[in-house]
C-alpha positions in Angstrom: 129.8 120.4 100.3 133.4 119.9 99.4 135.0 116.4 99.3 137.8 116.2 101.8 138.2 112.5 102.6 139.1 109.9 99.9 139.1 106.2 100.8 140.9 104.3 98.0 140.7 100.7 96.9 144.2 99.5 95.9 144.2 96.9 93.1 142.8 98.3 89.8 142.3 101.7 91.4 145.6 103.1 92.6 147.7 100.5 90.8 147.1 98.6 87.6 147.8 95.2 89.0 145.2 93.2 87.1 147.4 92.1 84.2 149.7 90.2 86.6 146.8 89.0 88.8 145.2 87.5 85.7 148.6 85.9 84.6 149.0 84.4 88.1 145.3 83.2 88.2 145.7 81.5 84.7 148.9 79.8 85.8 147.4 78.4 89.0 144.3 77.3 87.1 146.5 75.4 84.7 148.4 73.8 87.6 145.0 72.7 89.1 143.5 71.7 85.7 140.7 74.2 86.1 139.0 75.5 83.0 136.7 78.6 82.9 135.0 79.5 79.6 133.8 83.0 80.6 135.7 86.3 80.7 138.0 85.8 83.6 138.8 89.5 84.0 135.1 90.4 84.1 134.5 87.7 86.8 137.2 88.9 89.1 136.2 92.5 88.7 132.6 91.7 89.3 133.3 89.5 92.3 136.8 88.5 93.4 139.5 85.9 93.1 138.4 84.6 96.4 134.9 83.9 95.0 136.5 82.3 91.9 138.4 79.9 94.3 135.2 79.3 96.3 133.1 78.5 93.1 135.7 76.6 91.0 138.5 75.4 93.3 139.4 75.2 97.0 141.5 76.9 99.8 144.8 75.5 98.6 144.1 77.0 95.1 143.7 80.4 96.7 147.0 80.0 98.7 148.8 78.9 95.5 147.4 81.9 93.7 148.6 84.3 96.4 152.1 82.8 96.3 152.4 82.9 92.5 150.9 86.5 92.3 153.4 87.7 94.9 156.3 86.2 92.9 155.1 87.7 89.6 154.0 91.1 90.9 157.3 92.9 90.8 156.9 96.5 91.9 153.7 97.5 90.3 153.3 101.2 89.4 150.6 103.7 90.2 148.4 104.7 87.4 150.4 107.7 86.0 148.0 110.4 87.3 147.5 109.0 90.8 150.6 110.5 92.6 149.6 114.0 91.6 146.0 113.4 92.5 147.0 112.1 96.0 149.4 115.0 96.6 146.8 117.6 95.5 144.2 116.2 97.9 146.6 116.6 100.8 147.8 120.0 99.7 144.2 121.2 99.7 143.7 120.0 103.2 142.1 116.6 102.5 143.0 113.1 103.6 143.6 109.9 101.7 143.1 106.4 103.1 143.6 102.9 101.6 141.1 100.0 102.1 142.6 97.0 100.4 141.9 93.2 100.4 145.6 92.8 99.7 148.0 91.9 102.5 151.2 93.7 103.8 152.5 94.0 100.2 150.2 97.1 100.0 152.8 99.0 102.1 155.7 97.8 100.0 154.0 98.8 96.7 153.0 102.3 98.0 156.7 103.0 98.8 157.4 106.7 99.5 153.8 107.5 98.6 152.7 106.2 102.0 153.2 109.8 103.3 150.0 110.8 101.4 147.8 108.4 103.4 146.4 109.0 106.9 145.8 105.3 107.4 146.2 102.1 105.3 143.9 99.1 106.0 144.9 95.7 104.5 143.5 92.2 104.9 145.7 91.7 107.9 143.5 94.0 110.0 140.7 91.3 109.7 137.8 93.7 109.0 134.9 92.2 107.2 135.5 92.2 103.5 133.9 94.8 101.2 131.0 95.3 100.5 130.6 95.1 104.3 131.2 98.7 105.5 132.9 97.8 108.8 136.3 99.2 107.8 134.8 102.3 106.3 132.8 102.9 109.4 136.0 102.4 111.5 137.8 105.1 109.5 134.8 107.5 109.7 134.5 107.0 113.5 138.2 107.1 114.3 138.9 110.3 112.3 135.6 112.0 112.8 135.0 112.1 109.0 131.9 113.8 107.8 130.0 111.3 105.6 129.0 114.1 103.2 132.7 115.0 102.7 133.9 111.4 102.3 134.0 109.2 99.1 134.9 105.6 98.4 137.0 105.3 95.3 137.2 101.9 93.6 137.0 99.9 90.4 134.5 97.2 91.3 130.9 96.9 92.3 131.9 95.7 95.8 133.8 99.0 96.4 130.8 101.0 95.4 128.4 98.8 97.5 130.7 99.2 100.5 130.6 103.0 100.1 126.9 103.1 99.8 126.5 100.7 102.8 128.6 103.2 104.8 126.4 106.1 103.6 129.2 107.9 101.8 129.7 109.0 98.2 131.2 106.7 95.6 133.4 107.0 92.5 133.9 104.2 90.1 136.9 103.8 87.8 135.3 101.7 85.0 138.0 101.5 82.3 136.0 99.0 80.1 132.6 100.6 80.8 131.1 97.4 81.9 129.2 98.3 85.1 126.7 101.0 84.1 125.8 103.8 86.5 126.2 102.2 89.8 128.2 104.9 91.5 127.6 108.6 92.3 130.3 109.4 89.7 132.0 107.2 87.1 135.1 107.8 85.1 137.0 105.6 82.5 140.4 107.0 83.1 142.2 109.1 85.8 142.6 112.1 83.5 138.8 112.6 84.0 139.2 112.9 87.7 
């Protein structure tokens, strides 16, 4: 069966926002005198910045992080191949959706490319966070999406787990090849899409 419905994660999937996210995280860690000896990028890709705050800091740390990240993240760019991929999906009769843990800035960053998306879900809709499939099931039910024609596209295990929990296919962008074969399909760069 042909894939028709693509549900995209935002950070690290559509946009390469991780360098600035890491910069903001390190800045706030310094402000809070928090040290972490492990690989910080690996931690946030495996889990999340929220889990980092839960494990090593507190709620005010997370609020400070979001403020600093918003100040530093000046108009991030799509991965170069993404606009053509999104347009091609729509031209071929498919649909794109966004499922992001990011707030309303998702809309700002998408800019004119919002036209390629049927619906954009951010943290402000208050669905359970991935890997819970609540938001995916909402999209599937609302738009009558066939699960066999629908794929969750992300860069972290929790994106893949959410897709599997919703009973849909999964695609993992794993640029550093750190997660093994956890998805139905894995690529290291968008030119392989």
